[in-house]
TORFI-635661 format. One record per residue (C-alpha): residue in one letter; x, y, z. Coordinates in steps of 0.02 Angstrom, whole numbers, padded with zeros to 5 digits, always signed. Example, Ala and Ser with C-alpha at 12.3 -4.5 7.8 and 13.67 -1.06 7.14 Angstrom:
a+00615-00225+00390s+00684-00053+00357
This chain:
m+06679-02632+02541n+06679-02515+02690t+06606-02341+02690s+06776-02256+02679a+06825-02355+02525q+06662-02313+02440a+06689-02129+02472n+06862-02135+02392a+06804-02233+02240k+06816-02141+02072p+06658-02110+01970p+06627-02233+01830r+06720-02193+01667a+06558-02149+01575g+06507-02030+01713r+06675-01940+01704w+06653-01910+01517v+06479-01841+01545l+06546-01720+01676i+06689-01669+01560g+06566-01642+01417i+06454-01534+01525a+06605-01433+01582v+06664-01406+01403l+06490-01350+01349a+06478-01233+01498v+06648-01155+01460g+06604-01140+01275y+06440-01056+01316l+06526-00932+01432l+06658-00894+01300y+06522-00868+01169k+06416-00755+01280l+06553-00658+01368v+06717-00665+01271y+06658-00679+01090p+06562-00512+01086i+06714-00419+01154a+06831-00506+01032f+06711-00472+00889d+06702-00286+00926l+06892-00276+00935y+06913-00375+00773t+06787-00276+00670g+06812-00106+00751v+06625-00083+00782t+06553+00005+00933n+06412-00051+01046a+06355+00056+01192p+06195+00102+01286l+06082+00215+01184t+05985+00368+01239y+05867+00480+01141p+05836+00664+01181n+05648+00659+01146s+05609+00508+01254e+05523+00619+01380t+05423+00570+01534l+05248+00644+01548s+05150+00680+01704d+04974+00608+01716a+04903+00779+01673e+05017+00798+01522f+04972+00622+01467e+04785+00661+01471q+04809+00827+01382l+04907+00740+01244a+04773+00606+01230l+04640+00740+01204e+04748+00829+01077l+04780+00671+00976t+04595+00629+00966e+04527+00805+00941d+04497+00794+00754a+04413+00624+00767r+04302+00682+00911r+04253+00841+00822s+04210+00752+00661r+04101+00627+00753a+04015+00761+00858e+03979+00872+00707a+03898+00724+00621a+03786+00695+00774v+03730+00876+00803a+03600+00943+00683a+03664+01079+00568d+03501+01177+00551q+03519+01283+00708d+03608+01436+00773p+03796+01415+00735f+03847+01474+00909a+03727+01353+00995r+03782+01213+00880e+03965+01243+00921i+03928+01235+01108k+03839+01069+01085v+03981+01001+00980e+04108+01052+01112m+04004+00971+01250l+03984+00810+01153m+04169+00805+01108h+04217+00801+01292t+04094+00672+01356p+04186+00519+01423s+04105+00397+01301f+04153+00504+01151v+04332+00519+01214e+04347+00333+01246d+04270+00279+01080t+04383+00390+00974e+04549+00356+01060y+04692+00262+00985s+04689+00092+01068h+04861+00114+01148i+04808+00269+01243k+04701+00160+01356y+04836+00026+01368f+04969+00152+01419r+04852+00242+01538d+04803+00081+01629a+04982+00016+01634g+05051+00179+01701i+05170+00199+01553r+05221+00382+01538t+05387+00360+01447y+05417+00267+01285q+05578+00166+01294g+05581+00081+01124p+05563-00107+01106a+05565-00128+01296t+05398-00039+01303c+05323-00132+01155l+05379-00302+01220t+05287-00273+01383c+05132-00335+01293h+05201-00402+01130e+05338-00521+01188t+05268-00651+01068m+05156-00635+00918q+05053-00751+00809v+05105-00760+00628q+04993-00822+00489h+05092-00900+00347g+05044-00904+00165d+04973-01079+00181g+04855-01022+00318s+04949-01104+00461l+04977-01008+00623e+05139-00997+00722t+05182-00909+00885v+05353-00826+00872d+05465-00721+00981t+05430-00543+00924l+05604-00472+00949s+05687-00618+00861d+05564-00600+00717i+05616-00418+00695v+05802-00444+00716n+05802-00581+00584s+05701-00481+00458v+05777-00393+00309h+05721-00224+00373f+05843-00244+00518k+05989-00345+00452f+05963-00309+00264q+06057-00464+00209s+06030-00650+00208a+06131-00809+00205a+05981-00923+00188a+05975-01056+00052g+05853-01019-00087g+05835-00834-00049f+05882-00762-00218s+05831-00776-00400t+05998-00703-00453y+06140-00798-00535g+06325-00773-00515y+06424-00747-00674d+06495-00919-00639g+06323-00991-00677r+06271-01037-00499l+06110-00979-00418v+06164-00868-00273n+06157-00963-00108a+06070-01111-00186p+06037-01254-00063e+06184-01355-00129s+06303-01206-00117r+06394-01135+00033q+06286-00994+00099i+06369-00826+00126p+06290-00663+00187v+06237-00560+00037g+06087-00456-00002k+06125-00270+00001i+06193-00242-00172n+06087-00113-00260r+06166-00033-00411a+06083+00135-00379c+06135+00144-00198g+06204+00309-00135i+06366+00229-00079p+06464+00133-00213g+06476-00049-00166s+06342-00025-00034f+06473-00016+00104s+06354+00030+00244w+06496+00006+00369t+06587+00159+00303g+06434+00267+00281w+06310+00219+00416a+06303+00390+00497a+06401+00546+00454l+06397+00731+00496v+06447+00836+00347e+06505+01016+00361t+06421+01115+00223q+06425+01298+00170p+06264+01340+00079h+06264+01479-00052s+06453+01484-00061p+06563+01470-00215p+06682+01322-00230t+06871+01328-00223t+06953+01389-00381e+07064+01234-00394p+06986+01074-00463p+06964+00923-00350r+07085+00777-00367t+07025+00629-00471e+07182+00551-00546i+07282+00427-00443t+07449+00512-00478a+07390+00690-00454v+07425+00800-00304s+07275+00847-00199t+07225+01027-00231a+07049+01024-00161a+07020+01130-00007s+06897+01090+00129d+06851+01272+00157p+06759+01349+00008h+06751+01538+00014g+06621+01623+00121g+06458+01562+00195e+06408+01500+00365k+06452+01319+00402v+06306+01202+00434l+06314+01021+00493r+06207+00901+00390s+06160+00718+00418e+06198+00581+00293g+06213+00392+00286c+06128+00224+00262g+06058+00224+00438q+05925+00352+00393c+05829+00216+00299h+05851+00070+00419i+05766+00028+00582g+05926-00009+00680g+05980+00132+00794n+06156+00077+00840y+06325+00152+00791h+06341+00031+00645p+06233-00088+00543a+06197-00264+00605t+06375-00321+00570e+06356-00468+00689k+06226-00543+00572m+06356-00556+00435m+06458-00679+00535p+06433-00868+00542v+06399-00859+00730g+06346-00725+00852d+06196-00616+00886v+06163-00431+00891p+06198-00366+01067d+06054-00313+01178t+06106-00130+01166a+06077-00136+00978k+05910-00224+00998r+05855-00088+01118g+05890+00037+00979i+05767-00037+00854d+05646+00095+00791c+05474+00013+00804l+05378+00175+00782i+05442+00225+00610c+05341+00079+00542h+05193+00083+00662s+05158+00261+00720r+05029+00372+00635e+05115+00526+00708y+05298+00482+00679d+05402+00640+00660m+05536+00623+00526n+05614+00782+00595q+05683+00669+00733r+05785+00569+00606y+05955+00652+00609v+06132+00604+00655i+06187+00630+00834q+06364+00614+00899d+06417+00563+01073e+06574+00496+01156h+06552+00327+01069g+06527+00389+00891m+06386+00434+00772r+06214+00358+00757w+06039+00404+00700n+05913+00483+00817q+05731+00429+00807d+05560+00485+00866r+05532+00410+01038s+05403+00536+01094m+05244+00486+01182r+05148+00569+01040a+05219+00441+00920a+05202+00296+01043l+05018+00330+01081t+04970+00328+00897v+05036+00156+00849g+04937+00038+00741q+04951-00070+00586t+05080-00011+00461t+05013+00107+00327k+05085+00161+00160e+05137+00325+00242n+05249+00227+00362c+05328+00132+00218l+05357+00292+00120n+05454+00368+00264c+05599+00271+00190h+05548+00198+00023q+05501+00361-00060h+05688+00397-00053n+05717+00245-00163m+05575+00272-00287g+05518+00450-00312g+05679+00519-00242d+05715+00654-00114a+05676+00792-00239y+05508+00717-00288v+05376+00851-00259h+05257+00733-00166n+05390+00656-00053v+05319+00697+00118a+05466+00625+00216a+05591+00736+00126k+05498+00891+00183s+05543+00850+00364l+05732+00846+00353g+05772+00855+00537e+05753+00980+00678k+05943+00994+00675h+06084+00925+00567q+05958+00916+00424r+05974+00768+00308i+06058+00796+00140l+05940+00789-00008h+05990+00686-00161s+05941+00755-00329g+05929+00597-00432a+05802+00460-00398k+05852+00277-00387r+05688+00228-00467g+05581+00371-00528n+05416+00276-00511p+05339+00343-00351f+05193+00275-00253s+05084+00428-00231p+04903+00470-00273e+04965+00593-00403h+05067+00464-00499d+05003+00291-00456a+04827+00221-00479h+04844+00104-00330a+04898+00243-00213a+04753+00349-00275a+04637+00206-00228n+04714+00206-00053i+04787+00032-00077q+04909-00004+00064c+05083-00074+00031t+05043-00226+00137d+04889-00264+00031c+05009-00329-00101h+05167-00359+00000v+05071-00466+00125p+05183-00487+00279e+05206-00639+00388g+05248-00562+00555h+05390-00441+00519k+05444-00535+00363i+05388-00442+00207p+05396-00517+00031r+05473-00427-00117g+05406-00555-00239r+05491-00702-00320m+05561-00605-00468g+05709-00504-00411v+05840-00434-00527d+05951-00350-00400l+06041-00437-00258v+05932-00370-00117a+05883-00493+00019n+05704-00557+00022d+05618-00613+00182l+05495-00726+00090p+05571-00773-00077e+05439-00903-00118k+05294-00783-00096d+05222-00699-00251v+05191-00513-00266t+05114-00493-00439c+04981-00397-00532e+04891-00561-00564s+04868-00587-00377c+04725-00460-00384h+04687-00434-00568s+04691-00613-00634k+04775-00661-00798t+04632-00586-00901p+04607-00412-00827h+04541-00318-00980n+04364-00385-00979a+04281-00213-00987s+04363-00169-01153e+04291-00206-01324h+04468-00260-01370r+04480-00375-01219a+04533-00528-01318l+04674-00433-01402l+04732-00350-01241n+04722-00507-01135g+04819-00599-01270h+04963-00477-01248i+04994-00539-01071a+05081-00695-01137r+05222-00584-01201i+05200-00414-01117a+05206-00380-00929c+05069-00269-00858e+05198-00138-00806t+05262-00120-00985c+05098-00045-01039h+05039+00038-00878i+05201+00126-00825k+05203+00256-00962k+05350+00356-00897l+05458+00386-00744q+05497+00549-00657d+05615+00670-00743n+05740+00655-00598n+05764+00469-00633v+05954+00454-00644i+06032+00342-00778l+06218+00387-00773r+06303+00445-00613d+06485+00498-00597w+06561+00483-00423v+06738+00522-00484h+06706+00700-00545p+06601+00784-00409t+06509+00947-00442w+06493+01091-00321d+06313+01118-00264e+06306+01300-00213e+06132+01290-00137e+06176+01141-00027g+06355+01200+00000l+06441+01035-00036w+06525+00932-00171g+06403+00803-00238f+06408+00662-00363t+06374+00716-00541d+06217+00648-00623v+06273+00642-00804y+06105+00594-00877k+05928+00589-00808s+05767+00545-00895g+05600+00461-00864e+05554+00438-01047p+05524+00268-01129g+05677+00212-01226k+05789+00326-01122g+05746+00318-00937i+05650+00156-00965i+05717+00014-01071y+05622-00144-01117l+05698-00317-01094w+05647-00498-01092f+05634-00560-00913n+05598-00731-00841g+05619-00687-00657n+05807-00717-00651g+05943-00586-00634t+06131-00576-00620f+06243-00538-00473l+06251-00354-00525a+06067-00322-00564n+06046-00373-00745a+05880-00445-00803l+05891-00616-00884g+05772-00687-01013s+05757-00734-01196n+05644-00703-01344p+05543-00864-01367e+05517-00827-01551g+05678-00734-01586d+05824-00772-01700g+05952-00799-01561s+06027-00625-01576y+05960-00564-01408n+06115-00548-01298p+06083-00414-01166l+06249-00427-01073m+06344-00394-01235q+06223-00271-01316q+06064-00203-01237m+06140-00174-01064a+06315-00138-01125e+06289+00004-01247i+06193+00165-01271t+06159+00203-01454d+06026+00339-01438p+06100+00496-01521e+06007+00612-01402i+06078+00525-01248i+06254+00524-01321a+06239+00710-01359a+06180+00745-01181v+06327+00645-01109r+06447+00743-01219a+06373+00909-01161k+06394+00857-00979a+06573+00799-01012e+06615+00969-01089e+06538+01053-00938l+06643+00944-00820k+06799+00989-00918q+06781+01167-00855t+06817+01101-00680y+06929+00956-00733p+07043+01020-00873d+07127+00850-00897l+06963+00763-00937d+06966+00684-01111v+06790+00718-01176d+06792+00591-01318q+06856+00452-01205y+06731+00499-01070v+06584+00487-01190t+06645+00323-01262r+06667+00240-01093a+06503+00304-01024t+06401+00245-01174q+06507+00094-01225p+06572+00028-01057l+06638-00134-01134s+06770-00025-01220q+06859-00027-01050l+06893-00215-01067s+07049-00287-01147p+07021-00400-01299e+07064-00551-01192m+06942-00502-01055l+06808-00468-01186e+06826-00643-01257k+06819-00718-01083r+06659-00621-01052k+06578-00690-01209a+06627-00866-01161m+06562-00849-00983i+06395-00784-01044a+06376-00928-01166q+06434-01062-01046n+06366-01000-00879l+06215-00889-00907k+06130-00951-01065a+06033-01086-00971a+05972-00958-00842m+05918-00842-00983e+05820-00976-01074s+05735-01056-00924g+05550-01029-00887e+05440-00907-00982s+05502-00735-01029r+05398-00578-01052i+05444-00400-01098y+05463-00293-00942p+05511-00110-00914f+05675-00079-00823k+05761+00073-00756p+05941+00070-00824f+06082+00133-00714n+06269+00144-00724a+06401+00235-00623m+06583+00286-00631m+06675+00235-00473y+06845+00182-00409e+06884-00003-00421d+07015-00120-00350m+07085-00193-00512t+07179-00328-00416n+07010-00413-00403q+06934-00396-00576g+06845-00504-00702p+06749-00486-00865f+06601-00405-00777g+06694-00279-00671a+06810-00260-00524m+06788-00239-00337i+06701-00072-00306l+06779+00038-00172p+06676+00147-00054f+06687+00331-00009d+06692+00417+00159y+06545+00537+00156a+06614+00682+00256t+06775+00687+00156y+06684+00672-00010y+06552+00805+00021e+06665+00928+00112q+06825+00918+00010g+06764+00859-00159d+06915+00745-00161p+06851+00572-00212l+07022+00492-00201e+07048+00548-00023a+06868+00499+00020m+06899+00324-00048k+07066+00313+00042v+06984+00359+00209a+06842+00235+00185i+06947+00083+00146q+07051+00109+00302d+06898+00073+00406p+06943-00078+00516i+06811-00193+00446v+06859-00153+00265k+07038-00195+00309r+06976-00361+00379m+06902-00399+00209y+07079-00402+00141q+07136-00532+00267e+07134-00721+00264p+06985-00756+00381f+06866-00651+00273k+06938-00726+00116l+06902-00902+00175y+06734-00860+00253m+06650-00767+00111m+06759-00667-00010d+06817-00814-00117e+06635-00863-00141f+06583-00683-00171m+06714-00661-00306a+06662-00823-00391y+06485-00754-00408f+06563-00592-00471g+06646-00688-00612v+06822-00662-00543e+06924-00820-00560g+07061-00874-00441g+06978-00818-00280w+06991-00658-00179k+07162-00577-00183t+07203-00500-00015e+07324-00369-00079f+07268-00207+00005p+07240-00064-00119i+07348+00061-00025k+07533+00018-00026p+07650+00059+00120d+07714+00211+00023g+07536+00276+00003s+07523+00236-00183m+07374+00146-00259p+07438+00068-00422n+07293-00053-00441v+07152+00074-00413q+07064+00140-00567a+06912+00246-00605n+06793+00152-00719w+06613+00139-00771m+06534-00028-00728r+06543-00144-00879q+06357-00144-00909m+06201-00053-00857g+06111-00113-00704t+05927-00145-00741l+05818-00110-00591m+05638-00167-00587v+05502-00034-00591n+05332-00090-00529h+05249+00069-00465g+05193+00228-00550i+05049+00129-00627e+04926+00226-00734r+04751+00161-00764q+04758+00209-00948g+04907+00121-01025h+05003+00149-01185t+04903+00149-01346c+04930+00021-01483k+05019+00151-01589d+05143+00187-01448c+05219+00016-01482h+05163-00034-01657s+05241+00103-01762p+05414+00129-01841d+05464+00249-01700g+05371+00156-01561i+05438+00133-01386l+05481-00051-01414d+05640-00083-01513y+05591-00251-01587a+05760-00277-01669a+05849-00251-01503l+05726-00373-01424g+05791-00508-01542y+05651-00523-01669p+05702-00572-01848p+05691-00432-01980e+05526-00488-02057r+05444-00497-01886v+05515-00326-01840e+05433-00251-01993e+05269-00335-01952l+05268-00280-01769s+05317-00102-01812s+05158-00071-01909m+04980-00036-01853d+04925-00158-01988i+04954-00301-01867v+04832-00224-01742e+04700-00197-01875e+04721-00375-01941v+04704-00449-01768d+04552-00340-01733e+04471-00402-01893d+04510-00583-01848f+04430-00562-01677a+04279-00473-01754d+04256-00615-01879a+04271-00743-01741a+04144-00650-01634a+04023-00636-01781a+04041-00822-01818g+04005-00860-01637a+03849-00752-01642e+03786-00843-01797v+03811-01011-01713s+03715-00951-01560s+03568-00887-01662a+03561-01049-01763r+03542-01144-01600
């Protein structure tokens, strides 16, 4: 063949297919990297844009050195005072201390390590992750088995729960759907879940609709004279301008407790494909977890041409004082969950923002704070990461999770026994008796003696109350208590929970009557609590004249009364058929739980025996107008909530989500608001059972006494825990303790006789 013929010859067939394949892959990659992010933003309605922060200042060399001296002054003075003899003239001693404090070796030896790094690298402006990744592009992670792995630091953060706060991984949950399936089990189709917390500030945990909001408040002003609107058919009478008072903008939203700094949560991580854009990654707040000098006054909502987002401390003061995470870093956010904003020792809540101050919440999610005043481990200066041992930026919650909150390391234990062993009472003369209790009683049951008084049990979102001091309409906390039997209830728990935060377990020596989803979590029988709920209902009636007090009390304390007879029978059947095995698996012990229930609006088109689809509220509308209906209506018109009611979301995750929820027939895409503006399928209801949230902090060294439990009016309701009548009588008497003590004494004496005979 001549040269011309060879030049015109076609490539072999196999070669053509390779070229076509490469071209298809190249086009697909370009579509994924360039077109998909734009299409995603348009589809979901989210905003991504470059981020700037007002306190990300640039220092001169002189300012840098002055700041370095200021940050180390206390450490240098302490060290110098220890080196200079005290038995001399005070004035002369002070001169010597000052001289020693400023010697180069003293300065260098007492500096935070990053001062030298920044000085040598010429870094005079902190620019978020971009600055950190200059040195920490990769990191070495030690896993629980001792193995080491080098990982990409940024990827490790972005894929941690603290950033994306949800997970679609197989085997990440110990919670069961009401259909009997373990959530996201390996054999199931994985869907993104993980941020359902029954005590969350926003019903349904719709962080999309409440990520960042500016609320116009009027402190020390009376409310409008007309009551807010709560009934679906009523006409809105609430006004957005209460009489008098200067208007003040306040910050609110989920973003205050998450490390992402963008205009919305990590929505991209909820989708089957896609990654968080670089602009969002550049907004990650590294310093809130790592800086010793982080200023919570910099956490407030800012608004620009793109929308609202949370500011953060990007000062050089914070950047120069980075180090390993301490409990103070963790409590910047987690004290909000445990002790609550109103908790007297909540340091973070005392720095509400240099402007647009954050709104304080009166009721605590879990009133068991981690502080030296109320927790033995905090008093001993135990760090959070001593127990929650991280692997890189992945932090374990422990394997036993009741609520549906994502867990970075679900197979990693976080237990009392990790430090204290299974026989911790060896210093007590009653050690055999006390150590024997551990087979049936969790450590926390004895050593968490009470929760804080602001621990909220019943919260009403439908009938807001005017807060004159804050100058806004807030949710109504119907009942709060930290007392055993009221703010703490005791349940059998084997490490499993339900889709809506209900502890599962069974009494291993019971009579089969223990049925928490029909009794213990579905009714309040305490006369004092019922009386308190009635008193609050009568108080609410002054603002809401149409409120039926008797019905309100019944539904709040007997939430199953809201179910039809048919739905009630279906519930019983589903518990027996789907959850009984999960309740009886493994070993159960008695644990303390914080009960919680709330009255919210629900989409009754999607309902089952355990509840209906919870609808969110728009914060600004709710707080400013006190009109929960309008607030709900605004929130569900958010673009991404509308997408939930469309076919792609239904097929991707909502059918599966509803199956776990116990709703049969899949997700119904009928939008709650009709074209004429009516909402015939929206109702205000209490959830059909109490949520039971784990409480593991607030540990006291001296636990409950024997009599606290073994007496007729003890804190443990043995009948409710499923013991047969004769066993209830036995356990409710101190006689059982005395008999066991005598048995152990006899056994010890017999052992001593045997030893002496030898």
